[in-house]
C-alpha positions as protocol buffer text, in pm:
chain_id: "A"
residue {
  index: 1
  type: UNK
  ca { x: 7766 y: 5304 z: 10870 }
}
residue {
  index: 2
  type: UNK
  ca { x: 8123 y: 5343 z: 10857 }
}
residue {
  index: 3
  type: UNK
  ca { x: 8292 y: 5642 z: 10703 }
}
residue {
  index: 4
  type: UNK
  ca { x: 8604 y: 5618 z: 10498 }
}
residue {
  index: 5
  type: UNK
  ca { x: 8929 y: 5747 z: 10636 }
}
residue {
  index: 6
  type: UNK
  ca { x: 8989 y: 5979 z: 10331 }
}
residue {
  index: 7
  type: UNK
  ca { x: 8637 y: 6107 z: 10397 }
}
residue {
  index: 8
  type: UNK
  ca { x: 8707 y: 6196 z: 10751 }
}
residue {
  index: 9
  type: UNK
  ca { x: 9046 y: 6373 z: 10678 }
}
residue {
  index: 10
  type: UNK
  ca { x: 8827 y: 6558 z: 10395 }
}
residue {
  index: 11
  type: UNK
  ca { x: 8610 y: 6675 z: 10654 }
}
residue {
  index: 12
  type: UNK
  ca { x: 8868 y: 6804 z: 10906 }
}
residue {
  index: 13
  type: UNK
  ca { x: 9050 y: 6978 z: 10623 }
}
residue {
  index: 14
  type: UNK
  ca { x: 8717 y: 7146 z: 10516 }
}
residue {
  index: 15
  type: UNK
  ca { x: 8627 y: 7271 z: 10901 }
}
residue {
  index: 16
  type: UNK
  ca { x: 8987 y: 7376 z: 10959 }
}
residue {
  index: 17
  type: UNK
  ca { x: 8958 y: 7604 z: 10632 }
}
residue {
  index: 18
  type: UNK
  ca { x: 8655 y: 7690 z: 10781 }
}
residue {
  index: 19
  type: UNK
  ca { x: 8762 y: 7811 z: 11100 }
}
residue {
  index: 20
  type: UNK
  ca { x: 9059 y: 7963 z: 10970 }
}
residue {
  index: 21
  type: UNK
  ca { x: 8827 y: 8200 z: 10763 }
}
residue {
  index: 22
  type: UNK
  ca { x: 8614 y: 8326 z: 11066 }
}
residue {
  index: 23
  type: UNK
  ca { x: 8656 y: 8717 z: 11074 }
}
residue {
  index: 24
  type: UNK
  ca { x: 8571 y: 8908 z: 11389 }
}
residue {
  index: 25
  type: UNK
  ca { x: 8282 y: 9132 z: 11264 }
}
residue {
  index: 26
  type: UNK
  ca { x: 8437 y: 9518 z: 11292 }
}
residue {
  index: 27
  type: UNK
  ca { x: 8258 y: 9676 z: 11558 }
}
residue {
  index: 28
  type: UNK
  ca { x: 8342 y: 9975 z: 11829 }
}
residue {
  index: 29
  type: UNK
  ca { x: 8410 y: 9835 z: 12199 }
}
residue {
  index: 30
  type: UNK
  ca { x: 8510 y: 10058 z: 12451 }
}
residue {
  index: 31
  type: UNK
  ca { x: 8849 y: 9937 z: 12493 }
}
residue {
  index: 32
  type: UNK
  ca { x: 8908 y: 9755 z: 12133 }
}
residue {
  index: 33
  type: UNK
  ca { x: 9144 y: 10105 z: 12038 }
}
residue {
  index: 34
  type: UNK
  ca { x: 9255 y: 10170 z: 12384 }
}
residue {
  index: 35
  type: UNK
  ca { x: 9638 y: 10252 z: 12303 }
}
residue {
  index: 36
  type: UNK
  ca { x: 9504 y: 10531 z: 12036 }
}
residue {
  index: 37
  type: UNK
  ca { x: 9362 y: 10722 z: 12332 }
}
residue {
  index: 38
  type: UNK
  ca { x: 9580 y: 10708 z: 12610 }
}
residue {
  index: 39
  type: UNK
  ca { x: 9749 y: 10997 z: 12791 }
}
residue {
  index: 40
  type: UNK
  ca { x: 10086 y: 10843 z: 12768 }
}
residue {
  index: 41
  type: UNK
  ca { x: 10367 y: 11009 z: 12590 }
}
residue {
  index: 42
  type: UNK
  ca { x: 10635 y: 10814 z: 12410 }
}
residue {
  index: 43
  type: UNK
  ca { x: 10848 y: 10852 z: 12704 }
}
residue {
  index: 44
  type: UNK
  ca { x: 10629 y: 10790 z: 12958 }
}
residue {
  index: 45
  type: UNK
  ca { x: 10518 y: 10473 z: 12750 }
}
residue {
  index: 46
  type: UNK
  ca { x: 10847 y: 10309 z: 12661 }
}
residue {
  index: 47
  type: UNK
  ca { x: 10940 y: 10413 z: 13048 }
}
residue {
  index: 48
  type: UNK
  ca { x: 10651 y: 10185 z: 13171 }
}
residue {
  index: 49
  type: UNK
  ca { x: 10788 y: 9868 z: 12945 }
}
residue {
  index: 50
  type: UNK
  ca { x: 11093 y: 9935 z: 13106 }
}
residue {
  index: 51
  type: UNK
  ca { x: 10937 y: 9907 z: 13472 }
}
residue {
  index: 52
  type: UNK
  ca { x: 10740 y: 9611 z: 13349 }
}
residue {
  index: 53
  type: UNK
  ca { x: 11036 y: 9429 z: 13199 }
}
residue {
  index: 54
  type: UNK
  ca { x: 11244 y: 9463 z: 13514 }
}
residue {
  index: 55
  type: UNK
  ca { x: 10992 y: 9359 z: 13741 }
}
residue {
  index: 56
  type: UNK
  ca { x: 10932 y: 9039 z: 13578 }
}
residue {
  index: 57
  type: UNK
  ca { x: 11265 y: 8992 z: 13559 }
}
residue {
  index: 58
  type: UNK
  ca { x: 11348 y: 9034 z: 13916 }
}
residue {
  index: 59
  type: UNK
  ca { x: 11047 y: 8782 z: 14033 }
}
residue {
  index: 60
  type: UNK
  ca { x: 11148 y: 8563 z: 13711 }
}
residue {
  index: 61
  type: UNK
  ca { x: 10815 y: 8374 z: 13720 }
}
residue {
  index: 62
  type: UNK
  ca { x: 10736 y: 8042 z: 13504 }
}
residue {
  index: 63
  type: UNK
  ca { x: 10389 y: 8110 z: 13428 }
}
residue {
  index: 64
  type: UNK
  ca { x: 10200 y: 8454 z: 13438 }
}
residue {
  index: 65
  type: UNK
  ca { x: 9863 y: 8604 z: 13432 }
}
residue {
  index: 66
  type: UNK
  ca { x: 9791 y: 8961 z: 13263 }
}
residue {
  index: 67
  type: UNK
  ca { x: 9468 y: 9089 z: 13406 }
}
residue {
  index: 68
  type: UNK
  ca { x: 9303 y: 9336 z: 13180 }
}
residue {
  index: 69
  type: UNK
  ca { x: 9595 y: 9297 z: 12932 }
}
residue {
  index: 70
  type: UNK
  ca { x: 9416 y: 9481 z: 12638 }
}
residue {
  index: 71
  type: UNK
  ca { x: 9618 y: 9417 z: 12327 }
}
residue {
  index: 72
  type: UNK
  ca { x: 9927 y: 9222 z: 12511 }
}
residue {
  index: 73
  type: UNK
  ca { x: 10166 y: 9517 z: 12482 }
}
residue {
  index: 74
  type: UNK
  ca { x: 10313 y: 9454 z: 12805 }
}
residue {
  index: 75
  type: UNK
  ca { x: 10239 y: 9058 z: 12836 }
}
residue {
  index: 76
  type: UNK
  ca { x: 10460 y: 9026 z: 12539 }
}
residue {
  index: 77
  type: UNK
  ca { x: 10730 y: 9189 z: 12783 }
}
residue {
  index: 78
  type: UNK
  ca { x: 10725 y: 8859 z: 13005 }
}
residue {
  index: 79
  type: UNK
  ca { x: 10660 y: 8611 z: 12713 }
}
residue {
  index: 80
  type: UNK
  ca { x: 10955 y: 8744 z: 12542 }
}
residue {
  index: 81
  type: UNK
  ca { x: 11155 y: 8681 z: 12862 }
}
residue {
  index: 82
  type: UNK
  ca { x: 11066 y: 8295 z: 12808 }
}
residue {
  index: 83
  type: UNK
  ca { x: 10754 y: 8333 z: 13061 }
}
residue {
  index: 84
  type: UNK
  ca { x: 10430 y: 8125 z: 12973 }
}
residue {
  index: 85
  type: UNK
  ca { x: 10184 y: 8398 z: 12992 }
}
residue {
  index: 86
  type: UNK
  ca { x: 9789 y: 8394 z: 12949 }
}
residue {
  index: 87
  type: UNK
  ca { x: 9653 y: 8753 z: 12869 }
}
residue {
  index: 88
  type: UNK
  ca { x: 9288 y: 8797 z: 12951 }
}
residue {
  index: 89
  type: UNK
  ca { x: 9080 y: 9084 z: 12868 }
}
residue {
  index: 90
  type: UNK
  ca { x: 8681 y: 9160 z: 12854 }
}
residue {
  index: 91
  type: UNK
  ca { x: 8727 y: 9328 z: 12513 }
}
residue {
  index: 92
  type: UNK
  ca { x: 8663 y: 9086 z: 12202 }
}
residue {
  index: 93
  type: UNK
  ca { x: 8854 y: 9349 z: 11947 }
}
residue {
  index: 94
  type: UNK
  ca { x: 9170 y: 9381 z: 12204 }
}
residue {
  index: 95
  type: UNK
  ca { x: 9179 y: 9017 z: 12255 }
}
residue {
  index: 96
  type: UNK
  ca { x: 9162 y: 8964 z: 11861 }
}
residue {
  index: 97
  type: UNK
  ca { x: 9413 y: 9228 z: 11809 }
}
residue {
  index: 98
  type: UNK
  ca { x: 9666 y: 9034 z: 12056 }
}
residue {
  index: 99
  type: UNK
  ca { x: 9595 y: 8704 z: 11907 }
}
residue {
  index: 100
  type: UNK
  ca { x: 9677 y: 8837 z: 11552 }
}
residue {
  index: 101
  type: UNK
  ca { x: 9987 y: 9014 z: 11672 }
}
residue {
  index: 102
  type: UNK
  ca { x: 10096 y: 8677 z: 11842 }
}
residue {
  index: 103
  type: UNK
  ca { x: 10026 y: 8479 z: 11490 }
}
residue {
  index: 104
  type: UNK
  ca { x: 10210 y: 8740 z: 11331 }
}
residue {
  index: 105
  type: UNK
  ca { x: 10526 y: 8735 z: 11565 }
}
residue {
  index: 106
  type: UNK
  ca { x: 10523 y: 8335 z: 11596 }
}
residue {
  index: 107
  type: UNK
  ca { x: 10479 y: 8358 z: 11978 }
}
residue {
  index: 108
  type: UNK
  ca { x: 10446 y: 8030 z: 12110 }
}
residue {
  index: 109
  type: UNK
  ca { x: 10389 y: 8086 z: 12495 }
}
residue {
  index: 110
  type: UNK
  ca { x: 10144 y: 8338 z: 12495 }
}
residue {
  index: 111
  type: UNK
  ca { x: 9746 y: 8277 z: 12489 }
}
residue {
  index: 112
  type: UNK
  ca { x: 9492 y: 8568 z: 12481 }
}
residue {
  index: 113
  type: UNK
  ca { x: 9184 y: 8484 z: 12633 }
}
residue {
  index: 114
  type: UNK
  ca { x: 8827 y: 8677 z: 12664 }
}
residue {
  index: 115
  type: UNK
  ca { x: 8713 y: 8688 z: 13044 }
}
residue {
  index: 116
  type: UNK
  ca { x: 8533 y: 8922 z: 13243 }
}
residue {
  index: 117
  type: UNK
  ca { x: 8708 y: 8927 z: 13583 }
}
residue {
  index: 118
  type: UNK
  ca { x: 8376 y: 9038 z: 13776 }
}
residue {
  index: 119
  type: UNK
  ca { x: 8173 y: 8749 z: 13612 }
}
residue {
  index: 120
  type: UNK
  ca { x: 8455 y: 8459 z: 13554 }
}
residue {
  index: 121
  type: UNK
  ca { x: 8431 y: 8136 z: 13356 }
}
residue {
  index: 122
  type: UNK
  ca { x: 8238 y: 7876 z: 13611 }
}
residue {
  index: 123
  type: UNK
  ca { x: 8299 y: 7496 z: 13671 }
}
residue {
  index: 124
  type: UNK
  ca { x: 8051 y: 7361 z: 13403 }
}
residue {
  index: 125
  type: UNK
  ca { x: 7963 y: 7051 z: 13251 }
}
residue {
  index: 126
  type: UNK
  ca { x: 7811 y: 6720 z: 13433 }
}
residue {
  index: 127
  type: UNK
  ca { x: 7842 y: 6790 z: 13793 }
}
residue {
  index: 128
  type: UNK
  ca { x: 8051 y: 7101 z: 13731 }
}
residue {
  index: 129
  type: UNK
  ca { x: 8333 y: 6874 z: 13678 }
}
residue {
  index: 130
  type: UNK
  ca { x: 8386 y: 6834 z: 13292 }
}
residue {
  index: 131
  type: UNK
  ca { x: 8548 y: 7184 z: 13252 }
}
residue {
  index: 132
  type: UNK
  ca { x: 8708 y: 7365 z: 13576 }
}
residue {
  index: 133
  type: UNK
  ca { x: 8625 y: 7694 z: 13665 }
}
residue {
  index: 134
  type: UNK
  ca { x: 8926 y: 7979 z: 13642 }
}
residue {
  index: 135
  type: UNK
  ca { x: 8976 y: 7945 z: 14013 }
}
residue {
  index: 136
  type: UNK
  ca { x: 9013 y: 7544 z: 13974 }
}
residue {
  index: 137
  type: UNK
  ca { x: 9287 y: 7586 z: 13747 }
}
residue {
  index: 138
  type: UNK
  ca { x: 9652 y: 7606 z: 13828 }
}
residue {
  index: 139
  type: UNK
  ca { x: 9729 y: 7929 z: 13954 }
}
residue {
  index: 140
  type: UNK
  ca { x: 10029 y: 8138 z: 13809 }
}
residue {
  index: 141
  type: UNK
  ca { x: 10331 y: 8259 z: 13965 }
}
residue {
  index: 142
  type: UNK
  ca { x: 10284 y: 8617 z: 13874 }
}
residue {
  index: 143
  type: UNK
  ca { x: 9988 y: 8839 z: 13774 }
}
residue {
  index: 144
  type: UNK
  ca { x: 10035 y: 9165 z: 13622 }
}
residue {
  index: 145
  type: UNK
  ca { x: 9730 y: 9401 z: 13663 }
}
residue {
  index: 146
  type: UNK
  ca { x: 9776 y: 9736 z: 13478 }
}
residue {
  index: 147
  type: UNK
  ca { x: 9547 y: 10009 z: 13460 }
}
residue {
  index: 148
  type: UNK
  ca { x: 9266 y: 9752 z: 13629 }
}
residue {
  index: 149
  type: UNK
  ca { x: 9217 y: 9876 z: 13971 }
}
residue {
  index: 150
  type: UNK
  ca { x: 9034 y: 10184 z: 13901 }
}
residue {
  index: 151
  type: UNK
  ca { x: 8803 y: 9953 z: 13638 }
}
residue {
  index: 152
  type: UNK
  ca { x: 8706 y: 9733 z: 13925 }
}
residue {
  index: 153
  type: UNK
  ca { x: 8664 y: 9999 z: 14191 }
}
residue {
  index: 154
  type: UNK
  ca { x: 8498 y: 10283 z: 14009 }
}
residue {
  index: 155
  type: UNK
  ca { x: 8315 y: 10085 z: 13728 }
}
residue {
  index: 156
  type: UNK
  ca { x: 8220 y: 9782 z: 13928 }
}
residue {
  index: 157
  type: UNK
  ca { x: 8218 y: 9927 z: 14271 }
}
residue {
  index: 158
  type: UNK
  ca { x: 8437 y: 9708 z: 14421 }
}
residue {
  index: 159
  type: UNK
  ca { x: 8630 y: 9808 z: 14734 }
}
residue {
  index: 160
  type: UNK
  ca { x: 9009 y: 9819 z: 14723 }
}
residue {
  index: 161
  type: UNK
  ca { x: 9018 y: 9552 z: 15026 }
}
residue {
  index: 162
  type: UNK
  ca { x: 8833 y: 9288 z: 14813 }
}
residue {
  index: 163
  type: UNK
  ca { x: 9057 y: 9353 z: 14511 }
}
residue {
  index: 164
  type: UNK
  ca { x: 9351 y: 9291 z: 14716 }
}
residue {
  index: 165
  type: UNK
  ca { x: 9233 y: 8998 z: 14884 }
}
residue {
  index: 166
  type: UNK
  ca { x: 9136 y: 8831 z: 14563 }
}
residue {
  index: 167
  type: UNK
  ca { x: 9465 y: 8904 z: 14367 }
}
residue {
  index: 168
  type: UNK
  ca { x: 9656 y: 8755 z: 14672 }
}
residue {
  index: 169
  type: UNK
  ca { x: 9442 y: 8440 z: 14638 }
}
residue {
  index: 170
  type: UNK
  ca { x: 9568 y: 8411 z: 14258 }
}
residue {
  index: 171
  type: UNK
  ca { x: 9939 y: 8421 z: 14298 }
}
residue {
  index: 172
  type: UNK
  ca { x: 10241 y: 8512 z: 14544 }
}
residue {
  index: 173
  type: UNK
  ca { x: 10353 y: 8788 z: 14305 }
}
residue {
  index: 174
  type: UNK
  ca { x: 10177 y: 9085 z: 14184 }
}
residue {
  index: 175
  type: UNK
  ca { x: 10285 y: 9382 z: 13979 }
}
residue {
  index: 176
  type: UNK
  ca { x: 10008 y: 9622 z: 14017 }
}
residue {
  index: 177
  type: UNK
  ca { x: 9936 y: 9992 z: 13852 }
}
residue {
  index: 178
  type: UNK
  ca { x: 9746 y: 10235 z: 14046 }
}
residue {
  index: 179
  type: UNK
  ca { x: 9583 y: 10510 z: 13839 }
}
residue {
  index: 180
  type: UNK
  ca { x: 9465 y: 10806 z: 14051 }
}
residue {
  index: 181
  type: UNK
  ca { x: 9142 y: 11029 z: 13989 }
}
residue {
  index: 182
  type: UNK
  ca { x: 9346 y: 11298 z: 13848 }
}
residue {
  index: 183
  type: UNK
  ca { x: 9426 y: 11065 z: 13553 }
}
residue {
  index: 184
  type: UNK
  ca { x: 9212 y: 11139 z: 13222 }
}
residue {
  index: 185
  type: UNK
  ca { x: 9117 y: 10776 z: 13215 }
}
residue {
  index: 186
  type: UNK
  ca { x: 8966 y: 10790 z: 13564 }
}
residue {
  index: 187
  type: UNK
  ca { x: 8785 y: 11118 z: 13492 }
}
residue {
  index: 188
  type: UNK
  ca { x: 8664 y: 10946 z: 13169 }
}
residue {
  index: 189
  type: UNK
  ca { x: 8498 y: 10687 z: 13419 }
}
residue {
  index: 190
  type: UNK
  ca { x: 8383 y: 10927 z: 13660 }
}
residue {
  index: 191
  type: UNK
  ca { x: 8203 y: 11151 z: 13373 }
}
residue {
  index: 192
  type: UNK
  ca { x: 7878 y: 11000 z: 13402 }
}
residue {
  index: 193
  type: UNK
  ca { x: 7843 y: 10908 z: 13754 }
}
residue {
  index: 194
  type: UNK
  ca { x: 7846 y: 11084 z: 14096 }
}
residue {
  index: 195
  type: UNK
  ca { x: 8174 y: 11063 z: 14252 }
}
residue {
  index: 196
  type: UNK
  ca { x: 8117 y: 10828 z: 14573 }
}
residue {
  index: 197
  type: UNK
  ca { x: 8458 y: 10672 z: 14582 }
}
residue {
  index: 198
  type: UNK
  ca { x: 8622 y: 10884 z: 14870 }
}
residue {
  index: 199
  type: UNK
  ca { x: 8832 y: 10601 z: 14965 }
}
residue {
  index: 200
  type: UNK
  ca { x: 9014 y: 10562 z: 14620 }
}
residue {
  index: 201
  type: UNK
  ca { x: 9331 y: 10716 z: 14622 }
}
residue {
  index: 202
  type: UNK
  ca { x: 9689 y: 10617 z: 14682 }
}
residue {
  index: 203
  type: UNK
  ca { x: 9719 y: 10567 z: 15052 }
}
residue {
  index: 204
  type: UNK
  ca { x: 9425 y: 10353 z: 15062 }
}
residue {
  index: 205
  type: UNK
  ca { x: 9549 y: 10157 z: 14813 }
}
residue {
  index: 206
  type: UNK
  ca { x: 9867 y: 10062 z: 15004 }
}
residue {
  index: 207
  type: UNK
  ca { x: 9699 y: 10041 z: 15306 }
}
residue {
  index: 208
  type: UNK
  ca { x: 9436 y: 9774 z: 15180 }
}
residue {
  index: 209
  type: UNK
  ca { x: 9715 y: 9600 z: 14980 }
}
residue {
  index: 210
  type: UNK
  ca { x: 9978 y: 9584 z: 15259 }
}
residue {
  index: 211
  type: UNK
  ca { x: 9720 y: 9348 z: 15452 }
}
residue {
  index: 212
  type: UNK
  ca { x: 9788 y: 9107 z: 15215 }
}
residue {
  index: 213
  type: UNK
  ca { x: 10120 y: 9178 z: 15072 }
}
residue {
  index: 214
  type: UNK
  ca { x: 10443 y: 9335 z: 15130 }
}
residue {
  index: 215
  type: UNK
  ca { x: 10561 y: 9583 z: 14876 }
}
residue {
  index: 216
  type: UNK
  ca { x: 10894 y: 9530 z: 14744 }
}
residue {
  index: 217
  type: UNK
  ca { x: 10917 y: 9828 z: 14502 }
}
residue {
  index: 218
  type: UNK
  ca { x: 10725 y: 10080 z: 14353 }
}
residue {
  index: 219
  type: UNK
  ca { x: 10794 y: 10325 z: 14077 }
}
residue {
  index: 220
  type: UNK
  ca { x: 10589 y: 10646 z: 13939 }
}
residue {
  index: 221
  type: UNK
  ca { x: 10587 y: 10608 z: 13553 }
}
residue {
  index: 222
  type: UNK
  ca { x: 10723 y: 10919 z: 13373 }
}
residue {
  index: 223
  type: UNK
  ca { x: 10529 y: 11238 z: 13257 }
}
residue {
  index: 224
  type: UNK
  ca { x: 10228 y: 11062 z: 13431 }
}
residue {
  index: 225
  type: UNK
  ca { x: 10065 y: 11061 z: 13794 }
}
residue {
  index: 226
  type: UNK
  ca { x: 10020 y: 10678 z: 13778 }
}
residue {
  index: 227
  type: UNK
  ca { x: 10265 y: 10449 z: 13983 }
}
residue {
  index: 228
  type: UNK
  ca { x: 10368 y: 10068 z: 13932 }
}
residue {
  index: 229
  type: UNK
  ca { x: 10401 y: 9855 z: 14256 }
}
residue {
  index: 230
  type: UNK
  ca { x: 10606 y: 9504 z: 14248 }
}
residue {
  index: 231
  type: UNK
  ca { x: 10440 y: 9310 z: 14562 }
}
residue {
  index: 232
  type: UNK
  ca { x: 10488 y: 8973 z: 14732 }
}
residue {
  index: 233
  type: UNK
  ca { x: 10223 y: 8803 z: 14911 }
}
residue {
  index: 234
  type: UNK
  ca { x: 10274 y: 8783 z: 15313 }
}
């Protein structure tokens, strides 16, 4: 049976309208309102943005992945510099907020995606070759990992050396933040579990990452105990 072109067009227009009217159901997620409950002062938040902007400019990548991007506040710093960015986060509400900001600001070079780094998208389809897994796709020229390491190390029991190796296999350039146990966000993670993470400290972090990277620069965020590092793979 043949379908008229006008009917196909009408069907497509109807589907587009349906998809555009989809709304994410309001719900409480762990990190959906992350920046509402941070321990940043206005001064430290602006300083952190200045550090990220400077490091991205120094690296000057064409492509960048932001792992644990939340609502994309820092990813947009790179996108405004003309970098093609993908912002990954596990929280659907944070990704939705990022998507809405991108639409409102008409940003064309930033794509927000939901992804769990501890269970990333695999190769799927016929013979696992129809759609590539995240590791089979073109890798970025730079990776940003802000306020991420403590979630991987403490929430998911991943050793620092495994985290360093994983990140080094994604990109040559890395901008990464270390958040110590004295930070309120790490204390929050440890409230409901025994602290078995004796090796989780900045000295161990530097030691494990220096196996794979040369540390080119680091700067402590003012009014905080957090430190941001710029690294280049050996």
